[in-house]
Each structure stands twice: as structure tokens, then as C-alpha cells.
KOLRO-433902 format. One line per 10 residues: number of its first residue (from 0); their letters; for each residue x negated, y negated, z negated of N, C-alpha, C. Coordinates in steps of 0.2 Angstrom, whole numbers, plus 5000, padded with zeros to 4 digits. Atoms other than C-alpha are relative to their C-alpha. Layout:
// residues N
NUM> A> X/Y/Z/X/Y/Z/X/Y/Z  ... .
END
This chain:
// residues 233
0> MSASLGLYRL> 4994/4999/5002/4785/4719/4761/4999/5000/4991  4999/4999/5007/4790/4718/4743/5000/5006/4997  4998/4993/5002/4790/4733/4731/5007/5000/4999  4994/5000/5003/4807/4729/4726/5005/5001/5006  4995/4999/4995/4814/4729/4744/5003/5007/5003  4997/4994/5000/4816/4747/4746/5005/5002/4995  4995/4999/5007/4825/4748/4729/5006/4995/5002  4995/5003/4999/4836/4734/4735/5004/5003/5007  4998/4997/4994/4840/4743/4752/5005/5005/4997  4997/4994/5003/4843/4759/4741/5006/4997/4997 .
10> QQVDRHIGRS> 4995/5001/5003/4855/4750/4730/5006/4998/5004  4994/5002/4996/4866/4742/4744/5003/5006/5003  4997/4992/4997/4868/4762/4751/5004/5001/4993  4995/4997/5006/4872/4766/4732/5006/4997/4999  4993/5005/5002/4885/4751/4731/5005/5002/5004  4995/4997/4994/4893/4759/4748/5003/5006/4997  4996/4992/5002/4895/4776/4740/5004/4999/4995  4995/5000/5007/4901/4771/4723/5005/4997/5003  4994/5004/4997/4914/4759/4732/5003/5007/5002  4997/4996/4996/4919/4774/4744/5003/5007/4994 .
20> RAQLDMIRKT> 4999/4996/5004/4920/4787/4730/5006/4997/4995  4994/5003/5004/4931/4776/4719/5006/4999/5005  4993/5000/4994/4943/4774/4735/5002/5007/4999  4997/4992/4999/4943/4793/4736/5004/5001/4994  4997/4998/5007/4947/4795/4717/5007/4997/5000  4996/5004/5000/4960/4783/4719/5005/5003/5006  4997/4998/4994/4967/4791/4735/5003/5008/4997  5000/4993/5001/4966/4810/4728/5006/5000/4995  4995/5001/5006/4975/4803/4711/5007/4999/5002  4994/5001/4997/4990/4797/4723/5003/5007/5003 .
30> LENDVELRQA> 4999/4994/4995/4990/4813/4733/5002/5005/4996  5001/4994/5003/4988/4825/4718/5007/4999/4996  4993/4999/5003/5006/4819/4712/5005/5004/5003  4996/4996/4995/5013/4829/4726/4998/5006/5000  5002/4993/5001/5012/4847/4721/4999/5005/5007  5000/4997/4993/5016/4853/4738/4995/4998/5005  5005/5001/4995/5004/4843/4748/4993/5002/4997  5006/4998/5003/4990/4846/4736/4998/5008/5001  5003/4992/4999/4992/4866/4738/5000/5000/5007  5000/5000/4994/4994/4863/4756/4992/4999/5003 .
40> INLVENTQAD> 5006/5002/4999/4977/4854/4757/4996/5005/4998  5005/4995/5002/4969/4866/4746/5000/5006/5005  4999/4994/4995/4975/4880/4758/4997/4998/5005  5005/5002/4993/4967/4871/4772/4993/5001/4999  5007/4999/5004/4950/4869/4762/4999/5006/5001  5004/4994/5000/4950/4886/4759/4999/5004/5006  5000/4998/4994/4955/4892/4775/4994/4999/5004  5004/5002/4996/4943/4882/4783/4992/5003/4998  5006/4997/5000/4928/4889/4773/5001/5007/5001  5000/4993/4996/4935/4907/4777/4998/5000/5006 .
50> HFRSHLELKN> 5000/5000/4994/4934/4902/4795/4993/4998/5002  5007/5001/4999/4917/4894/4793/4995/5008/5000  5005/4995/5003/4910/4911/4784/5001/5006/5005  4999/4996/4996/4918/4922/4797/4997/4998/5007  5002/5001/4994/4911/4914/4812/4992/5000/4999  5006/4999/5001/4894/4915/4804/4997/5006/4998  5001/4993/5000/4896/4932/4801/4999/5003/5008  4999/4997/4991/4900/4934/4820/4992/4999/5001  5005/5003/4998/4884/4924/4823/4994/5004/4999  5006/4995/5002/4872/4935/4813/5001/5007/5003 .
60> ATAEADAQKI> 5000/4993/4998/4880/4951/4819/4998/5001/5007  5001/5000/4993/4880/4945/4837/4991/5000/5001  5006/5000/4999/4861/4941/4834/4995/5006/4998  5004/4993/5001/4856/4957/4826/5000/5005/5006  4998/4995/4995/4865/4967/4839/4996/4999/5007  5003/5001/4996/4855/4957/4852/4993/5003/5000  5009/4997/5002/4837/4960/4843/5000/5007/5001  5001/4992/5000/4842/4979/4843/5000/5002/5008  5000/4996/4992/4845/4980/4863/4993/4998/5002  5007/5002/4998/4828/4969/4864/4997/5008/5000 .
70> KIEQAESSLY> 5006/4995/5002/4819/4984/4854/5001/5005/5005  4999/4993/4996/4828/4997/4864/4997/4998/5008  5002/5001/4992/4823/4989/4882/4992/5001/5000  5009/4998/5001/4804/4989/4875/5000/5005/5000  5003/4994/5000/4804/5005/4870/5000/5003/5007  4998/4996/4994/4813/5012/4886/4994/4997/5005  5006/5003/4995/4799/5000/4896/4994/5005/4999  5006/4997/5001/4786/5009/4887/5001/5008/5001  4999/4993/4997/4794/5026/4891/5000/5002/5007  4999/4999/4993/4797/5024/4909/4995/4995/5004 .
80> GGKVQSPKEL> 5005/5004/4996/4783/5012/4914/4993/5003/5001  5007/4997/4999/4769/5025/4914/4994/4999/4998  5006/5001/5004/4758/5019/4902/4999/5005/4996  5000/4994/5005/4761/5033/4889/5000/5005/5005  5001/4994/4997/4756/5049/4896/4999/5006/4995  5000/4995/5005/4754/5059/4880/5008/5002/4999  4992/4997/5003/4770/5072/4878/5001/4998/4994  4998/5000/5007/4769/5070/4860/5004/4992/5000  4998/5007/5001/4770/5050/4862/5007/4999/5004  4994/4999/4997/4783/5053/4875/5006/5003/4996 .
90> QDLQKDIVSL> 4994/4998/5004/4794/5063/4864/5001/4997/4995  4997/5005/5005/4793/5051/4850/5003/4994/5002  4996/5005/4997/4798/5037/4861/5006/5002/5002  4991/4997/4999/4814/5047/4866/5003/4999/4994  4996/4999/5006/4818/5050/4848/5001/4993/4998  5001/5007/5002/4813/5031/4844/5007/4998/5004  4994/5004/4996/4827/5026/4858/5007/5003/4997  4994/4997/5004/4840/5038/4851/5002/4998/4994  4998/5003/5007/4839/5031/4835/5001/4994/5000  4997/5008/5000/4839/5013/4840/5006/5000/5004 .
100> KKHLATLEER> 4992/5001/4997/4855/5016/4851/5005/5002/4995  4997/4998/5004/4862/5025/4837/5002/4993/4995  4999/5005/5006/4859/5010/4825/5003/4994/5005  4996/5006/4996/4865/4998/4840/5008/5002/5000  4990/4999/5001/4882/5006/4840/5002/4998/4993  4999/5002/5007/4884/5003/4822/5000/4993/5000  4997/5006/5000/4880/4986/4824/5004/4996/5004  4995/5003/4995/4891/4983/4839/5007/5000/4998  4995/4999/5004/4905/4990/4828/5001/4994/4995  5000/5004/5004/4900/4977/4815/5002/4993/5004 .
110> ELEAMIKAEN> 5000/5008/4995/4899/4963/4829/5008/4999/5002  4992/4999/4998/4918/4970/4835/5003/4997/4995  4996/5000/5007/4924/4969/4817/5000/4992/4997  5001/5008/5002/4916/4951/4814/5004/4996/5005  4996/5005/4995/4924/4944/4831/5008/5001/4998  4994/4999/5001/4941/4951/4826/5001/4996/4995  4998/5005/5005/4940/4942/4809/4998/4994/5002  5000/5008/4998/4934/4926/4817/5005/4999/5003  4995/5002/4996/4948/4927/4829/5006/4999/4994  4994/5003/5006/4960/4929/4814/5000/4995/4996 .
120> SEEALQKVKT> 5002/5006/5004/4953/4917/4804/5001/4992/5003  4997/5005/4994/4956/4905/4819/5006/4999/5001  4993/5000/4999/4974/4910/4820/5003/4996/4993  4996/5001/5006/4976/4907/4801/4998/4993/4998  5000/5006/5000/4968/4891/4802/5004/4995/5003  4995/5004/4996/4978/4884/4815/5007/4999/4997  4993/4998/5005/4994/4891/4805/5000/4995/4994  4998/5005/5005/4990/4882/4789/5000/4993/5000  5001/5009/4997/4984/4865/4799/5006/4998/5002  4994/5003/4998/5001/4865/4807/5006/5000/4995 .
130> ELELIQARLG> 4995/5001/5005/5011/4869/4791/4998/4994/4995  5001/5007/5004/5001/4853/4782/5003/4995/5005  4999/5005/4996/5004/4844/4797/5008/4997/4999  4992/5001/5002/5024/4847/4794/5001/4997/4994  5001/5003/5006/5021/4843/4777/4999/4992/4999  5003/5007/4999/5013/4826/4780/5005/4997/5003  4994/5004/4996/5027/4821/4793/5005/5001/4996  4994/5001/5003/5040/4825/4781/4999/4995/4993  5001/5007/5007/5033/4814/4766/4999/4995/5004  5000/5006/4999/5031/4801/4777/4993/4996/5002 .
140> NEHKNLIADQ> 5006/5002/4998/5018/4789/4784/4996/4996/4995  5005/5002/5005/5012/4783/4768/4995/5005/4998  5004/4996/5002/5004/4799/4762/4996/5003/5006  5004/4999/4994/4998/4802/4781/4995/4995/5001  5005/5004/5000/4989/4786/4780/4995/5001/4994  5006/4997/5004/4981/4791/4765/4996/5004/5000  5002/4995/4998/4976/4807/4771/4995/4997/5005  5005/5003/4994/4968/4797/4786/4995/4997/4998  5004/5004/5004/4960/4785/4774/4994/5005/4997  5006/4995/5004/4952/4801/4764/4996/5003/5005 .
150> TRIMIELERF> 5004/4997/4994/4947/4808/4781/4994/4995/5002  5004/5005/4998/4938/4792/4786/4995/4999/4994  5003/5002/5006/4931/4788/4768/4994/5006/5000  5006/4994/5000/4922/4807/4769/4995/4999/5005  5005/5001/4995/4915/4804/4786/4995/4994/4997  5005/5007/5002/4907/4786/4779/4996/5004/4994  5004/4997/5005/4901/4797/4764/4994/5003/5002  5006/4997/4998/4891/4808/4774/4996/4995/5004  5004/5005/4996/4884/4794/4785/4995/4997/4994  5004/5003/5007/4879/4785/4767/4996/5004/4998 .
160> AEEREAALGP> 5003/4994/5004/4872/4802/4760/4993/4999/5006  5007/4999/4996/4860/4802/4776/4997/4993/5000  5003/5006/5000/4856/4782/4774/4997/5001/4994  5003/4999/5007/4852/4786/4757/4992/5003/5000  5006/4996/4998/4840/4799/4762/4995/4997/5003  5004/5006/4997/4832/4788/4773/4996/4994/4996  5002/5005/5004/4830/4774/4760/4994/5003/4996  5004/4996/5004/4822/4786/4748/4993/5001/5004  5006/4999/4997/4808/4790/4760/4994/4996/4998  5007/5002/5002/4796/4776/4756/4999/4998/4994 .
170> IESSLLQTYE> 5002/5002/5007/4799/4774/4738/4997/5005/4996  5005/4996/5006/4787/4780/4725/5005/5003/4995  4996/4998/5006/4794/4791/4712/5001/4996/4994  4999/5003/5007/4789/4781/4697/5005/4996/5001  4995/5004/5000/4799/4767/4705/5007/5002/5001  4992/4998/4998/4814/4776/4709/5002/5003/4993  4999/4999/5008/4814/4783/4690/5003/4995/4997  4998/5007/5003/4814/4765/4685/5006/4997/5002  4995/5002/4997/4827/4761/4697/5007/5004/4996  4994/4995/5004/4839/4776/4691/5001/4998/4993 .
180> SLRQQKKGVA> 5000/5002/5008/4836/4771/4673/5003/4994/5000  4997/5008/5000/4841/4752/4676/5008/5002/5002  4994/5000/4999/4856/4758/4685/5005/5003/4993  4995/4998/5005/4863/4769/4671/5000/4994/4995  5000/5004/5004/4860/4754/4660/5004/4995/5000  4997/5006/4998/4866/4740/4669/5006/5001/5005  4992/4998/4998/4883/4748/4675/4999/5000/5009  5001/5000/4992/4875/4751/4693/4997/4995/5004  5004/5006/4997/4865/4735/4696/4993/5000/4998  5008/5001/5003/4846/4737/4694/4998/4996/5003 .
190> IAEISDGACA> 5003/5004/4996/4842/4726/4707/5003/4992/4999  4997/5007/4999/4845/4706/4706/4997/4996/5004  5003/5006/4995/4843/4694/4721/4998/4994/4996  5002/5007/5001/4834/4677/4717/5005/4996/5005  4997/5004/4997/4846/4664/4722/5000/4993/4997  5001/5007/5003/4844/4646/4720/4994/4999/4994  5006/4999/5007/4828/4651/4708/5002/5002/4994  4997/4997/5006/4839/4659/4697/5002/5008/5001  4997/4993/4999/4844/4678/4693/5008/4999/5003  4993/4999/4999/4859/4681/4702/5004/5003/4997 .
200> SCGTTLNAAL> 4995/4995/5005/4867/4694/4691/5001/4997/4993  5000/5004/5006/4863/4683/4674/5001/4992/4999  5002/5008/5000/4859/4665/4680/4995/4999/4997  5005/5003/5004/4844/4664/4671/4996/4997/5004  5005/5004/4996/4832/4650/4679/4995/5005/5000  5006/4995/5000/4816/4659/4685/4994/4995/5002  5006/5005/4998/4799/4649/4685/4997/5003/5006  5003/4999/4995/4789/4649/4701/4995/5006/4999  5004/4995/5002/4777/4662/4694/5002/5006/5002  4997/4994/5000/4789/4675/4693/5003/5000/5005 .
210> QQNARSPKQL> 4998/5000/4993/4797/4672/4709/4995/5003/5005  5005/4997/4995/4781/4674/4718/4999/5007/4997  5000/4992/5002/4779/4690/4707/5004/5005/5003  4995/4996/4998/4796/4696/4713/4998/5002/5008  5003/5000/4995/4787/4695/4731/4994/5006/5002  5006/4995/5001/4773/4708/4726/5000/5005/5004  4999/4993/4997/4770/4722/4737/4999/5007/4996  5002/4994/5004/4764/4732/4723/5002/5001/4994  4997/4999/5005/4772/4729/4708/5007/4996/4999  4993/5003/5001/4790/4724/4701/5000/4995/4995 .
220> ANCPSCGRIL> 4999/5005/5004/4796/4708/4693/5007/5001/4996  4993/4999/5003/4811/4708/4680/5003/4996/4997  4996/5005/5003/4822/4696/4674/4998/4999/4993  5002/5002/5007/4816/4689/4657/5006/5001/4995  4994/4999/5005/4835/4689/4651/5004/5006/5001  4996/4992/5000/4845/4705/4659/4995/5005/5001  5006/4995/4999/4828/4714/4663/5002/5005/5007  5000/4998/4992/4834/4718/4681/4995/5000/5005  5007/5003/4996/4822/4719/4694/5003/4996/5005  4998/5006/4996/4821/4705/4705/4998/5001/5006 .
230> FAN> 5002/4999/4993/4822/4705/4723/5000/4992/5004  5000/5006/4997/4816/4689/4733/5002/5001/5008  4999/4999/4993/4824/4689/4750/4996/4995/5004 .
END
């Protein structure tokens, strides 16, 4: 496998990401022209964030309460299991259990509060989503289609981000630095394919030795004219 293959694959993913981000920017600019819709979207996003946080708090509160119950069960097992005979140790265990149960009551109160908060956040989220849907319906199909496209593109960007992480895996850091530097200099196109014996980006004819170097598994070959990394498919 040539040294440039991994970079070429990375560039393909980066091109997809660039196009998707450009589409998102265009959609956002169109949507931002409508203040009411923008405010409704922001409200949904903020409420979604609150909803996520509240459910995370509930999850953590439940985990803490469950862990405390396990501690109590273990302490009671030691107390009533017959292994501890010393009156002093038994008395200490009883005191520990009282303390553990007192703290459990506090944790369960927090869990209940978190549960109520999570339920309220669920209701709030459904409410603002319904309000947003009503606004979208009133604004007509154009904005609805734009928002559908926005959602689709955002999902695509998440997939492209995962693909980029996978593409980065086999690339050495020094090669990646060279690639990123060229991307900045060459308007996002750091890798140029060799097509019909020429650089596909600038059209410069390449000699056989340079084309062979582009297939090297250890080193990169650069176009003598535009400086881009050459990739021989």
C-alpha cells in the first residue's frame, strides 16, 4: 500500500465534511432570516440540553442510592451472619448501619428530586417541540424541508466524523502534519491523483520515476509544479 493512500482516503472524508458544513451554513443563513423560527430552534436545543442533563443527574442519583443499598446489605449480612462475635464490633456495625441508612434517605430524596426534574424536563421538551412544529407548519414546506435537510446533514457529519477517526488510525503523525499543512496552502486539496500520467490538480506531466515514487509504501512524492502529494490509484 502506498504511503499516500491513507492520506487520500482521509482527504475524501474531509471533502465530504467540507461540503456538508457548507450546506449547513447555507441552510442556517436561510433559516436565520426568520427570527421566530430561529428562537424556537434555539429553545428546543437548549431544552434538549437541559433534558439530557436532568436524565444524567437521575442516572447518577440512582446509581449512588443503589450503591448505598449494597453497602447496607453487606453491613447487615456481617451483623446477622454470625461471623462477628465481639459485642464491640457488633455495636459498631449497628452504628454503621444506622449511619448508612440515614445517608440512604438523603440519597433517595435526591433521587426523587432528580426524577421529578427529569419528568418536568421531558414535558418541557415535548412542549417546545410541539411549538416548533406548529411554527414550521405555519412557515410552510420550504423551511420544513430545509430543517429536514439540516437534520440529515448533521447525522451525516456524525458518520463522517467517525470515518475520519478510522482513517486517521494508520497515518503517522509526521505525514498527517504534512497533509494538514498542504490543505491550508492548497485550498483543501493536499492530495492529487495521477491521471493519464499527469497531476490531476494542475495538469503537469509526470515522468515514470515520479509516478513510481508515488506508489512507494514508505515515502511521499510531490508534484513538481503544484507541490501536492501525488496518489497513484
